VOBA-1610 file (N, C-alpha, C; in pm, whole numbers, padded with zeros to 5 digits, always signed):
BEGIN
Unk+19428+04773+12728Unk+19525+04677+12781Unk+19663+04744+12790Unk+19722+04746+12908Unk+19851+04809+12932Unk+19962+04705+12911Unk+20029+04712+12794Unk+20128+04609+12761Unk+20248+04612+12855Unk+20285+04732+12901Unk+20398+04742+12992Unk+20367+04674+13126Unk+20243+04687+13168Unk+20202+04622+13292Unk+20206+04470+13276Unk+20162+04420+13158Unk+20167+04277+13131Unk+20312+04227+13129Unk+20402+04305+13068Unk+20543+04266+13063Unk+20606+04265+13202Unk+20565+04361+13285Unk+20614+04364+13423Unk+20570+04237+13497Unk+20447+04195+13471Unk+20397+04071+13531Unk+20477+03951+13487Unk+20511+03945+13357Unk+20593+03835+13305Unk+20731+03836+13368Unk+20791+03956+13383Unk+20924+03966+13443Unk+20924+03912+13586Unk+20818+03943+13661Unk+20809+03895+13799Unk+20795+03743+13803Unk+20713+03689+13712Unk+20696+03543+13705Unk+20827+03476+13666Unk+20898+03533+13569Unk+21026+03476+13525Unk+21126+03471+13640Unk+21131+03576+13719Unk+21222+03578+13833Unk+21189+03466+13931Unk+21060+03441+13952Unk+21018+03334+14042Unk+21048+03197+13982Unk+21030+03185+13850Unk+21061+03059+13783Unk+21209+03026+13798Unk+21295+03126+13778Unk+21439+03103+13791Unk+21474+03060+13933Unk+21414+03125+14032Unk+21439+03089+14171Unk+21397+02945+14199Unk+21278+02908+14152Unk+21226+02774+14176Unk+21305+02668+14100Unk+21350+02700+13978Unk+21430+02604+13902Unk+21561+02573+13974Unk+21623+02676+14028Unk+21748+02653+14101Unk+21723+02576+14230Unk+21609+02602+14293Unk+21574+02525+14413Unk+21552+02379+14377Unk+21485+02356+14264Unk+21461+02219+14218Unk+21593+02150+14185Unk+21682+02220+14116Unk+21811+02163+14077Unk+21896+02130+14199Unk+21889+02210+14304Unk+21965+02181+14425Unk+21916+02051+14488Unk+21783+02031+14490Unk+21730+01905+14540Unk+21777+01788+14452Unk+21778+01810+14320Unk+21827+01707+14229Unk+21974+01676+14253Unk+22054+01779+14282Unk+22195+01757+14310Unk+22213+01670+14434Unk+22132+01695+14537Unk+22138+01616+14659Unk+22096+01471+14633Unk+21996+01454+14545Unk+21955+01318+14506Unk+22070+01248+14436Unk+22144+01323+14352Unk+22260+01266+14283Unk+22365+01217+14381Unk+22389+01292+14487Unk+22484+01250+14590Unk+22438+01119+14654Unk+22308+01111+14685Unk+22254+00989+14745Unk+22268+00871+14649Unk+22236+00893+14519Unk+22248+00784+14421Unk+22391+00735+14412Unk+22486+00829+14414Unk+22627+00789+14406Unk+22667+00707+14529Unk+22625+00753+14647Unk+22661+00682+14770Unk+22597+00544+14778Unk+22481+00529+14714Unk+22409+00401+14719Unk+22418+00321+14589Unk+22510+00364+14501Unk+22535+00292+14376Unk+22408+00271+14294Unk+22329+00379+14278Unk+22204+00374+14203Unk+22220+00447+14070Unk+22147+00407+13966Unk+22158+00473+13835Unk+22107+00617+13840Unk+22170+00704+13761Unk+22129+00844+13755Unk+21995+00858+13682Unk+21983+00789+13569Unk+21860+00796+13490Unk+21767+00684+13534Unk+21647+00720+13578Unk+21549+00622+13627Unk+21423+00635+13541Unk+21408+00551+13438Unk+21295+00564+13345Unk+21158+00557+13410Unk+21141+00469+13511Unk+21009+00455+13572Unk+20971+00582+13648Unk+21070+00648+13711Unk+21044+00776+13780Unk+21011+00884+13677Unk+21083+00885+13566Unk+21056+00983+13459Unk+20913+00968+13407Unk+20870+00845+13384Unk+20736+00819+13331Unk+20629+00868+13428Unk+20644+00837+13556Unk+20546+00878+13657Unk+20542+01030+13671Unk+20659+01094+13670Unk+20666+01239+13683Unk+20599+01309+13566Unk+20631+01268+13443Unk+20574+01334+13326Unk+20423+01314+13318Unk+20377+01194+13354Unk+20233+01169+13353Unk+20162+01257+13456Unk+20221+01271+13573Unk+20160+01355+13677Unk+20153+01501+13631Unk+20261+01551+13569Unk+20263+01689+13522Unk+20160+01711+13411Unk+20149+01614+13320Unk+20051+01626+13212Unk+19910+01633+13267Unk+19882+01555+13371Unk+19748+01556+13432Unk+19721+01683+13511Unk+19827+01748+13562Unk+19811+01872+13637Unk+19788+01993+13547Unk+19826+01981+13420Unk+19829+02096+13329Unk+19687+02141+13290Unk+19645+02265+13327Unk+19512+02314+13290Unk+19511+02391+13158Unk+19631+02417+13098Unk+19638+02501+12979Unk+19645+02647+13018Unk+19669+02737+12923Unk+19670+02716+12778Unk+19796+02651+12722Unk+19899+02630+12804Unk+20018+02561+12757Unk+19981+02419+12716Unk+20013+02382+12591Unk+19974+02249+12543Unk+20062+02141+12604Unk+20010+02020+12603Unk+20074+01905+12667Unk+20215+01881+12613Unk+20230+01882+12479Unk+20359+01853+12418Unk+20465+01954+12459Unk+20426+02083+12463Unk+20521+02187+12501Unk+20562+02172+12647Unk+20464+02142+12733Unk+20495+02124+12875Unk+20595+02011+12894Unk+20572+01897+12828Unk+20660+01782+12844Unk+20799+01812+12787Unk+20805+01887+12677Unk+20935+01923+12618Unk+21014+02013+12714Unk+20946+02108+12776Unk+21012+02196+12873Unk+21067+02115+12989Unk+20987+02022+13040Unk+21031+01944+13155Unk+21140+01844+13121Unk+21144+01798+12997Unk+21256+01710+12959Unk+21388+01786+12967Unk+21387+01913+12927Unk+21509+01993+12937Unk+21544+02022+13083Unk+21441+02048+13165Unk+21466+02070+13309Unk+21527+01944+13371Unk+21470+01828+13337Unk+21523+01702+13391Unk+21663+01676+13338Unk+21690+01714+13213Unk+21822+01697+13155Unk+21925+01781+13230Unk+21888+01906+13262Unk+21978+01993+13337Unk+22004+01938+13477Unk+21901+01879+13537Unk+21916+01821+13670Unk+22008+01699+13667Unk+21992+01614+13566Unk+22079+01497+13551Unk+22224+01542+13537Unk+22247+01649+13462Unk+22382+01702+13443Unk+22445+01742+13576Unk+22363+01797+13667Unk+22413+01835+13799Unk+22442+01712+13885Unk+22360+01608+13869Unk+22382+01487+13947Unk+22513+01420+13907Unk+22530+01400+13777Unk+22653+01344+13719Unk+22641+01351+13568Unk+22747+01393+13496Unk+22739+01393+13350Unk+22705+01254+13296Unk+22607+01248+13208Unk+22561+01122+13150Unk+22592+01120+13001Unk+22650+01011+12954Unk+22686+00996+12813Unk+22588+00902+12745Unk+22533+00947+12631Unk+22440+00865+12553Unk+22500+00844+12414Unk+22529+00720+12380Unk+22585+00686+12250Unk+22474+00672+12146Unk+22507+00702+12022Unk+22411+00689+11911Unk+22489+00666+11783Unk+22421+00615+11680Unk+22486+00597+11551Unk+22500+00733+11483Unk+22622+00779+11471Unk+22650+00912+11419Unk+22670+00912+11268Unk+22724+01026+11221Unk+22779+01138+11296Unk+22671+01234+11346Unk+22713+01353+11391Unk+22619+01453+11438Unk+22520+01490+11327Unk+22397+01517+11367Unk+22297+01561+11271Unk+22206+01452+11219Unk+22231+01326+11259Unk+22146+01216+11214Unk+22017+01212+11295Unk+21922+01129+11251Unk+21797+01115+11326Unk+21821+01053+11464Unk+21920+00965+11475Unk+21954+00909+11606Unk+22005+01017+11700Unk+22083+01110+11647Unk+22130+01224+11727Unk+22011+01308+11773Unk+21920+01334+11680Unk+21800+01411+11716Unk+21719+01339+11824Unk+21709+01207+11815Unk+21635+01130+11916Unk+21698+01146+12054Unk+21832+01148+12061Unk+21900+01169+12189Unk+21862+01304+12247Unk+21866+01409+12163Unk+21835+01545+12210Unk+21689+01558+12253Unk+21599+01494+12177Unk+21456+01504+12208Unk+21421+01426+12335Unk+21485+01313+12354Unk+21455+01228+12469Unk+21525+01276+12596Unk+21654+01307+12585Unk+21734+01338+12703Unk+21761+01486+12722Unk+21732+01570+12622Unk+21767+01711+12631Unk+21914+01734+12600Unk+21955+01858+12609Unk+22092+01895+12571Unk+22188+01896+12690Unk+22142+01846+12805Unk+22230+01840+12921Unk+22317+01716+12925Unk+22289+01616+12839Unk+22371+01495+12835Unk+22482+01510+12731Unk+22580+01422+12739Unk+22687+01417+12639Unk+22644+01319+12531Unk+22617+01369+12411Unk+22578+01284+12298Unk+22704+01234+12228Unk+22724+01102+12228Unk+22848+01042+12180Unk+22824+00964+12050Unk+22871+01015+11935Unk+22848+00944+11808Unk+22934+00819+11796Unk+22875+00715+11738Unk+22946+00590+11709Unk+22928+00558+11561Unk+23015+00474+11508Unk+23016+00447+11364Unk+22899+00361+11318Unk+22849+00273+11405Unk+22744+00179+11365Unk+22660+00142+11487Unk+22545+00080+11461Unk+22456+00040+11570Unk+22526-00059+11663Unk+22599-00152+11608Unk+22674-00247+11691Unk+22773-00178+11783Unk+22833-00069+11736Unk+22927+00007+11819Unk+22857+00076+11935Unk+22731+00116+11914Unk+22653+00174+12024Unk+22636+00073+12135Unk+22602-00050+12099Unk+22587-00156+12199Unk+22719-00182+12270Unk+22828-00186+12196Unk+22958-00213+12258Unk+23000-00099+12351Unk+22966+00025+12315Unk+23000+00139+12400Unk+22929+00129+12535Unk+22802+00088+12532Unk+22726+00074+12657Unk+22775-00047+12736Unk+22797-00157+12667Unk+22839-00281+12734Unk+22974-00264+12803Unk+23065-00187+12740Unk+23199-00168+12796Unk+23205-00058+12900Unk+23100+00025+12909Unk+23100+00136+13004Unk+23151+00266+12945Unk+23185+00268+12815Unk+23227+00394+12752Unk+23111+00491+12741Unk+22989+00440+12746Unk+22869+00524+12747Unk+22774+00470+12853Unk+22697+00559+12914Unk+22600+00516+13014Unk+22478+00452+12948Unk+22435+00510+12836Unk+22317+00463+12764Unk+22342+00472+12615Unk+22256+00406+12539Unk+22262+00414+12394Unk+22123+00438+12338Unk+22115+00505+12226Unk+21988+00530+12156Unk+21996+00459+12021Unk+21907+00359+12001Unk+21913+00280+11878Unk+21774+00269+11815Unk+21763+00285+11683Unk+21633+00269+11617Unk+21596+00123+11610Unk+21467+00093+11635Unk+21425-00047+11633Unk+21320-00073+11527Unk+21235+00026+11495Unk+21137+00006+11387Unk+21086+00140+11338Unk+21039+00140+11211Unk+20984+00260+11149Unk+20847+00225+11088Unk+20754+00320+11095Unk+20618+00294+11048Unk+20613+00269+10898Unk+20712+00315+10823Unk+20714+00294+10678Unk+20801+00176+10638Unk+20920+00167+10695Unk+21020+00069+10650Unk+21030-00055+10738Unk+20958-00058+10850Unk+20959-00177+10934Unk+21075-00181+11031Unk+21114-00302+11072Unk+21214-00317+11177Unk+21354-00284+11126Unk+21441-00249+11220Unk+21582-00221+11190Unk+21662-00345+11231Unk+21699-00425+11134Unk+21759-00556+11162Unk+21889-00550+11242Unk+21981-00455+11216Unk+22104-00452+11298Unk+22076-00434+11447Unk+21969-00363+11482Unk+21934-00347+11623Unk+21885-00479+11681Unk+21800-00551+11607Unk+21751-00680+11655Unk+21866-00779+11673Unk+21958-00781+11577Unk+22072-00872+11588Unk+22159-00837+11709Unk+22181-00707+11732Unk+22266-00664+11844Unk+22199-00692+11978Unk+22067-00677+11985Unk+21995-00709+12109Unk+22015-00856+12145Unk+22012-00942+12045Unk+22027-01085+12069Unk+22167-01121+12118Unk+22268-01053+12062Unk+22407-01088+12092Unk+22462-01018+12216Unk+22402-00907+12256Unk+22458-00824+12363Unk+22398-00858+12499Unk+22465-00812+12604Unk+22416-00830+12740Unk+22349-00705+12796Unk+22336-00599+12716Unk+22273-00476+12766Unk+22121-00495+12773Unk+22055-00402+12841Unk+21911-00409+12862Unk+21839-00298+12785Unk+21715-00324+12746Unk+21627-00218+12697Unk+21567-00151+12819Unk+21592-00019+12835Unk+21549+00050+12958Unk+21444+00157+12932Unk+21423+00196+12805Unk+21322+00296+12773Unk+21296+00292+12624Unk+21186+00353+12581Unk+21155+00366+12440Unk+21120+00511+12409Unk+21132+00547+12281Unk+21104+00684+12240Unk+21058+00684+12095Unk+20949+00755+12068Unk+20898+00770+11931Unk+20940+00905+11874Unk+21009+00903+11761Unk+21053+01027+11696Unk+20978+01045+11565Unk+20893+01149+11554Unk+20833+01180+11424Unk+20944+01217+11325Unk+20945+01152+11211Unk+21052+01172+11113Unk+21001+01252+10994Unk+21054+01373+10979Unk+21023+01457+10865Unk+21149+01472+10781Unk+21133+01455+10652Unk+21247+01454+10560Unk+21250+01581+10476Unk+21373+01629+10451Unk+21393+01754+10379Unk+21492+01730+10265Unk+21471+01800+10156Unk+21562+01792+10041Unk+21653+01914+10043Unk+21784+01890+10049Unk+21884+01996+10055Unk+21964+01998+09926Unk+21979+02116+09866Unk+22058+02129+09744Unk+22087+02275+09714Unk+22197+02299+09643Unk+22230+02434+09597Unk+22162+02464+09465Unk+22093+02366+09409Unk+22028+02381+09279Unk+21878+02358+09292Unk+21799+02410+09197Unk+21656+02379+09196Unk+21633+02232+09161Unk+21512+02184+09192Unk+21480+02043+09170Unk+21504+02001+09026Unk+21475+02089+08930Unk+21487+02055+08787Unk+21630+02027+08744Unk+21729+02074+08822Unk+21870+02058+08782Unk+21942+01949+08862Unk+21872+01883+08952Unk+21936+01780+09035Unk+21955+01652+08956Unk+22078+01602+08955Unk+22110+01480+08880Unk+22135+01359+08970Unk+22172+01381+09096Unk+22192+01269+09188Unk+22153+01311+09329Unk+22112+01212+09409Unk+22066+01239+09545Unk+22135+01140+09639Unk+22189+01193+09747Unk+22254+01111+09849Unk+22164+01099+09972Unk+22160+00981+10031Unk+22093+00965+10159Unk+22117+00824+10213Unk+22074+00803+10335Unk+22075+00671+10396Unk+21960+00589+10335Unk+21971+00456+10329Unk+21864+00374+10268Unk+21726+00397+10331Unk+21719+00418+10462Unk+21588+00436+10527Unk+21514+00558+10473Unk+21573+00678+10468Unk+21502+00793+10410Unk+21460+00771+10265Unk+21544+00706+10186Unk+21504+00676+10048Unk+21375+00595+10048Unk+21367+00496+10136Unk+21247+00413+10140Unk+21126+00487+10190Unk+21147+00593+10268Unk+21036+00666+10329Unk+20982+00779+10240Unk+21046+00805+10126Unk+20994+00910+10036Unk+20997+00864+09890Unk+20966+00737+09866Unk+20967+00682+09731Unk+20871+00757+09639Unk+20751+00786+09688Unk+20650+00850+09604Unk+20693+00991+09563Unk+20752+01065+09655Unk+20799+01199+09621Unk+20909+01192+09514Unk+21003+01102+09531Unk+21113+01088+09436Unk+21063+01046+09299Unk+20966+00956+09296Unk+20911+00910+09169Unk+20838+01022+09097Unk+20769+01106+09173Unk+20691+01214+09113Unk+20776+01334+09073Unk+20885+01361+09146Unk+20959+01485+09125Unk+21103+01468+09077Unk+21163+01353+09102Unk+21304+01334+09067Unk+21326+01196+09007Unk+21240+01161+08915Unk+21240+01026+08859Unk+21372+00991+08792Unk+21437+01089+08730Unk+21559+01062+08653Unk+21686+01081+08734Unk+21674+01121+08858Unk+21793+01141+08941Unk+21847+01006+08990Unk+21978+00996+09000Unk+22042+00876+09051Unk+22043+00879+09203Unk+21995+00772+09265Unk+21991+00763+09412Unk+22115+00689+09461Unk+22191+00754+09548Unk+22317+00697+09596Unk+22308+00679+09747Unk+22313+00554+09794Unk+22303+00525+09936Unk+22437+00548+10006Unk+22432+00614+10122Unk+22552+00640+10201Unk+22524+00599+10346Unk+22624+00611+10432Unk+22615+00556+10567Unk+22525+00637+10660Unk+22502+00765+10632Unk+22420+00848+10719Unk+22369+00969+10642Unk+22265+01033+10695Unk+22214+01155+10632Unk+22314+01269+10644Unk+22395+01270+10749Unk+22498+01373+10762Unk+22603+01357+10653Unk+22643+01233+10626Unk+22737+01208+10516Unk+22676+01250+10382Unk+22546+01230+10366Unk+22477+01272+10244Unk+22489+01423+10224Unk+22471+01499+10331Unk+22484+01645+10324Unk+22626+01683+10283Unk+22724+01618+10343Unk+22865+01649+10312Unk+22895+01629+10163Unk+22844+01520+10105Unk+22869+01491+09964Unk+22794+01586+09873Unk+22670+01620+09909Unk+22590+01710+09826Unk+22649+01851+09824Unk+22718+01888+09930Unk+22780+02021+09935Unk+22890+02037+09831Unk+22946+01925+09785Unk+23061+01929+09693Unk+23019+01935+09546Unk+22892+01908+09517Unk+22848+01898+09377Unk+22730+01991+09353Unk+22739+02071+09250Unk+22635+02171+09223Unk+22503+02110+09179Unk+22508+01991+09118Unk+22385+01929+09069Unk+22340+01812+09157Unk+22388+01809+09282Unk+22354+01701+09374Unk+22261+01752+09483Unk+22193+01658+09548Unk+22104+01690+09660Unk+22123+01584+09769Unk+22070+01615+09885Unk+22072+01520+09997Unk+21937+01520+10064Unk+21896+01402+10111Unk+21774+01391+10192Unk+21818+01369+10336Unk+21772+01458+10425Unk+21812+01451+10566Unk+21702+01513+10650Unk+21725+01516+10780Unk+21628+01573+10872Unk+21652+01720+10900Unk+21569+01775+10988Unk+21576+01918+11019Unk+21705+01954+11091Unk+21762+01859+11169Unk+21882+01888+11246Unk+22001+01919+11155Unk+21995+01876+11030Unk+22104+01902+10936Unk+22127+02052+10917Unk+22025+02132+10939Unk+22039+02277+10923Unk+22139+02336+11022Unk+22160+02269+11134Unk+22255+02318+11233Unk+22399+02288+11194Unk+22419+02200+11098Unk+22554+02157+11062Unk+22590+02185+10916Unk+22503+02253+10845Unk+22530+02282+10704Unk+22458+02409+10661Unk+22517+02479+10564Unk+22453+02597+10505Unk+22385+02563+10373Unk+22380+02435+10339Unk+22314+02394+10215Unk+22166+02427+10224Unk+22110+02497+10124Unk+21969+02538+10133Unk+21873+02418+10132Unk+21764+02433+10205Unk+21656+02336+10201Unk+21559+02380+10093Unk+21538+02295+09992Unk+21453+02335+09880Unk+21318+02262+09880Unk+21298+02167+09969Unk+21167+02100+09981Unk+21155+02042+10121Unk+21041+02064+10185Unk+21018+02019+10322Unk+20913+01909+10329Unk+20926+01824+10430Unk+20827+01719+10459Unk+20795+01636+10334Unk+20900+01578+10276Unk+20883+01501+10153Unk+20854+01354+10181Unk+20842+01316+10307Unk+20809+01176+10340Unk+20670+01141+10288Unk+20653+01017+10244Unk+20525+00973+10187Unk+20416+00961+10293Unk+20453+00921+10412Unk+20358+00902+10521Unk+20368+01018+10619Unk+20259+01093+10636Unk+20262+01209+10725Unk+20283+01168+10870Unk+20254+01042+10902Unk+20280+00989+11036Unk+20400+00893+11032Unk+20506+00943+10972Unk+20630+00867+10961Unk+20704+00876+11095Unk+20708+00765+11168Unk+20764+00766+11304Unk+20867+00653+11316Unk+20980+00685+11376Unk+21078+00583+11411Unk+21077+00561+11561Unk+21062+00436+11600Unk+21066+00400+11741Unk+21210+00364+11779Unk+21258+00425+11885Unk+21393+00401+11935Unk+21385+00329+12069Unk+21488+00250+12098Unk+21507+00194+12231Unk+21628+00260+12296Unk+21614+00291+12424Unk+21728+00333+12504Unk+21784+00208+12569Unk+21912+00181+12549Unk+21975+00063+12607Unk+22069+00105+12720Unk+22078+00021+12822Unk+22164+00049+12936Unk+22201-00080+13006Unk+22252-00066+13126Unk+22298-00185+13200Unk+22213-00213+13324Unk+22105-00139+13344Unk+22026-00150+13466Unk+21896-00226+13442Unk+21836-00274+13549Unk+21703-00335+13545Unk+21604-00234+13602Unk+21497-00207+13530Unk+21396-00111+13576Unk+21297-00176+13671Unk+21248-00096+13765Unk+21136-00138+13847Unk+21006-00106+13773Unk+20896-00171+13809Unk+20767-00142+13741Unk+20724+00003+13760Unk+20667+00061+13654Unk+20616+00197+13661Unk+20464+00200+13672Unk+20401+00085+13646Unk+20255+00078+13644Unk+20199+00071+13503Unk+20281+00103+13404Unk+20238+00096+13263Unk+20362+00068+13180Unk+20395-00061+13168Unk+20524-00100+13110Unk+20508-00188+12986Unk+20620-00207+12923Unk+20630-00295+12806Unk+20754-00382+12826Unk+20748-00506+12780Unk+20861-00598+12788Unk+20897-00646+12648Unk+21026-00641+12616Unk+21076-00690+12487Unk+21155-00818+12510Unk+21131-00917+12423Unk+21199-01046+12437Unk+21215-01111+12301Unk+21291-01219+12297Unk+21303-01298+12174Unk+21312-01445+12211Unk+21278-01530+12114Unk+21288-01674+12137Unk+21304-01744+12003Unk+21368-01859+12008Unk+21382-01947+11892Unk+21318-02081+11928Unk+21257-02146+11828Unk+21178-02267+11853Unk+21240-02390+11788Unk+21214-02503+11848Unk+21250-02629+11783Unk+21161-02647+11660Unk+21217-02700+11554Unk+21148-02712+11427Unk+21044-02824+11431Unk+20918-02787+11444Unk+20809-02884+11440Unk+20680-02812+11403Unk+20583-02885+11354Unk+20456-02827+11311Unk+20383-02765+11430Unk+20332-02642+11412Unk+20254-02575+11516Unk+20336-02518+11629Unk+20469-02509+11612Unk+20555-02464+11721Unk+20525-02319+11761Unk+20508-02231+11661Unk+20484-02090+11693Unk+20347-02073+11759Unk+20248-02144+11709Unk+20113-02137+11768Unk+20118-02177+11915Unk+20188-02286+11945Unk+20197-02332+12083Unk+20277-02235+12169Unk+20380-02172+12109Unk+20465-02080+12185Unk+20388-01957+12230Unk+20294-01911+12147Unk+20220-01789+12179Unk+20101-01816+12273Unk+20068-01941+12294Unk+19953-01975+12377Unk+19962-01922+12520Unk+20082-01922+12585Unk+20089-01868+12721Unk+20046-01721+12730Unk+20072-01644+12626Unk+20029-01504+12630Unk+19876-01495+12630Unk+19812-01579+12550Unk+19665-01580+12547Unk+19610-01630+12680Unk+19668-01736+12732Unk+19617-01795+12856Unk+19629-01700+12975Unk+19730-01613+12972Unk+19751-01519+13082Unk+19702-01378+13048Unk+19624-01368+12940Unk+19561-01241+12901Unk+19664-01130+12881Unk+19769-01161+12808Unk+19878-01066+12783Unk+19871-01019+12638Unk+19876-00889+12616Unk+19868-00832+12481Unk+20007-00821+12419Unk+20018-00862+12292Unk+20140-00841+12216Unk+20123-00715+12131Unk+20228-00632+12125Unk+20224-00513+12042Unk+20314-00524+11920Unk+20402-00625+11917Unk+20488-00646+11801Unk+20535-00790+11798Unk+20543-00848+11678Unk+20612-00976+11659Unk+20680-00972+11524Unk+20808-01004+11522Unk+20888-01006+11400Unk+20975-01130+11400Unk+21007-01182+11282Unk+21098-01296+11273Unk+21228-01253+11207Unk+21335-01321+11242Unk+21468-01291+11190Unk+21544-01422+11179Unk+21611-01449+11065Unk+21684-01575+11051Unk+21794-01589+11156Unk+21806-01708+11213Unk+21916-01737+11302Unk+22043-01760+11221Unk+22153-01707+11268Unk+22279-01723+11195Unk+22342-01859+11219Unk+22284-01937+11311Unk+22341-02067+11346Unk+22295-02180+11254Unk+22192-02153+11171Unk+22145-02260+11084Unk+22053-02209+10976Unk+22039-02285+10866Unk+21955-02244+10754Unk+21807-02264+10787Unk+21728-02163+10751Unk+21582-02167+10764Unk+21536-02187+10909Unk+21617-02138+11003Unk+21577-02135+11143Unk+21560-01989+11183Unk+21459-01961+11264Unk+21423-01822+11290Unk+21414-01790+11438Unk+21445-01665+11467Unk+21428-01608+11600Unk+21308-01512+11593Unk+21222-01516+11690Unk+21104-01430+11694Unk+21122-01321+11800Unk+21096-01198+11760Unk+21106-01083+11850Unk+20966-01036+11884Unk+20940-01020+12014Unk+20805-00990+12060Unk+20809-00877+12164Unk+20713-00787+12154Unk+20688-00688+12259Unk+20553-00721+12321Unk+20547-00722+12454Unk+20422-00749+12525Unk+20399-00638+12628Unk+20274-00618+12663Unk+20239-00516+12761Unk+20250-00574+12902Unk+20324-00503+12988Unk+20344-00547+13125Unk+20492-00554+13159Unk+20520-00564+13287Unk+20658-00574+13337Unk+20692-00718+13367Unk+20816-00756+13343Unk+20857-00896+13360Unk+20840-00945+13503Unk+20836-00854+13602Unk+20819-00895+13741Unk+20672-00916+13780Unk+20579-00876+13695Unk+20438-00898+13724Unk+20408-01048+13716Unk+20327-01101+13807Unk+20305-01247+13814Unk+20260-01310+13682Unk+20166-01248+13613Unk+20115-01307+13488Unk+20224-01310+13380Unk+20302-01201+13371Unk+20411-01196+13272Unk+20516-01301+13306Unk+20553-01308+13433Unk+20654-01405+13475Unk+20609-01548+13447Unk+20482-01577+13473Unk+20431-01712+13450Unk+20429-01746+13302Unk+20385-01651+13219Unk+20380-01675+13074Unk+20519-01697+13018Unk+20615-01617+13062Unk+20752-01631+13013Unk+20812-01766+13056Unk+20781-01809+13177Unk+20832-01938+13224Unk+20777-02053+13141Unk+20650-02046+13106Unk+20588-02150+13023Unk+20646-02148+12882Unk+20663-02026+12827Unk+20719-02014+12691Unk+20860-02068+12686Unk+20940-02036+12785Unk+21081-02075+12786Unk+21099-02226+12779Unk+21004-02302+12834Unk+21014-02448+12835Unk+21013-02508+12694Unk+20947-02439+12599Unk+20934-02492+12464Unk+21035-02432+12366Unk+21131-02354+12415Unk+21220-02278+12327Unk+21360-02337+12321Unk+21418-02330+12203Unk+21559-02363+12189Unk+21646-02250+12242Unk+21593-02127+12239Unk+21661-02009+12294Unk+21555-01911+12341Unk+21579-01847+12455Unk+21483-01751+12510Unk+21560-01641+12581Unk+21523-01514+12556Unk+21594-01401+12617Unk+21499-01283+12634Unk+21499-01227+12754Unk+21425-01103+12779Unk+21522-00987+12769Unk+21493-00891+12681Unk+21580-00776+12664Unk+21562-00672+12774Unk+21441-00666+12830Unk+21418-00571+12938Unk+21273-00527+12944Unk+21236-00472+13058Unk+21105-00410+13077Unk+21126-00261+13100Unk+21036-00179+13045Unk+21057-00034+13048Unk+20922+00035+13037Unk+20912+00159+13083Unk+20784+00230+13077Unk+20737+00252+12933Unk+20608+00233+12911Unk+20551+00267+12780Unk+20558+00417+12758Unk+20562+00456+12631Unk+20564+00597+12597Unk+20436+00662+12646Unk+20448+00779+12708Unk+20333+00852+12759Unk+20244+00893+12643Unk+20118+00848+12646Unk+20027+00873+12535Unk+19965+01013+12548
//
């Protein structure tokens, strides 16, 4: 095997890839001009879903599916940047899991804009300070993220896409595990690695802070302190990582919603998020869910949350399969709305590519 000949072949392919990427980006730039002239959104989730699915089906290997999709997300991110700079708000500061979700979903071609809280992300999008927002909605270990549900109810923004982020937790400290006396982290990571902490750091004091990035900052100041954070923290700190993948559930995943101001068209494989509140009577929830059964609609999530307008009154959050413009979905929602004290559709968006 002549390695120099193989390298020459790679060099020729790379040159062609660069030429084709620039050709693709020029077409994307022209599309951006058309979108601007016709007042159309730069980011189109339904187009993204169809494109990625087509590419995955075209892929014969040996390049694996995940790597191919990751490469194309960066290509699409670079193209979006040429069309028009796009700002995506997230609950910061830099280095948090929400920041990582922005980078994984949109690539590094967008402007990632940190906000102080989830509610601020919604306000940034609603006011136009950001084009989109990335907010956590549920975790496989800790359940739903209540501030996101509350903000969805109160805000006028739309759910335009979803993204699943595998969450791996790391222990950062300048000291060995045996010398750690306190640990800083956000409440969610603490809840996601209870078994590890009980087995290895039972006597350490757990101190909740506003973000995993803040936890790193505090742990850097104390020789006997540690922080629990994600892999992205390594880009913003020199604090050594002394334990990896300490989450209790190996399939620890946080589901994020991308919020924006646009309405999506159907992609062919969509999900709709909505909420409703019911009049207080026996069997109200059973009757409310009947339209979904009658129209053969699958629910993928249902959660309840207390209404702030009254004691022991609840709002129900539901995800269903299908787009709100599909006849069966529209009919079911119309029937449900008749029995509700409050009803709101947050948006329809493409399901995550399986």
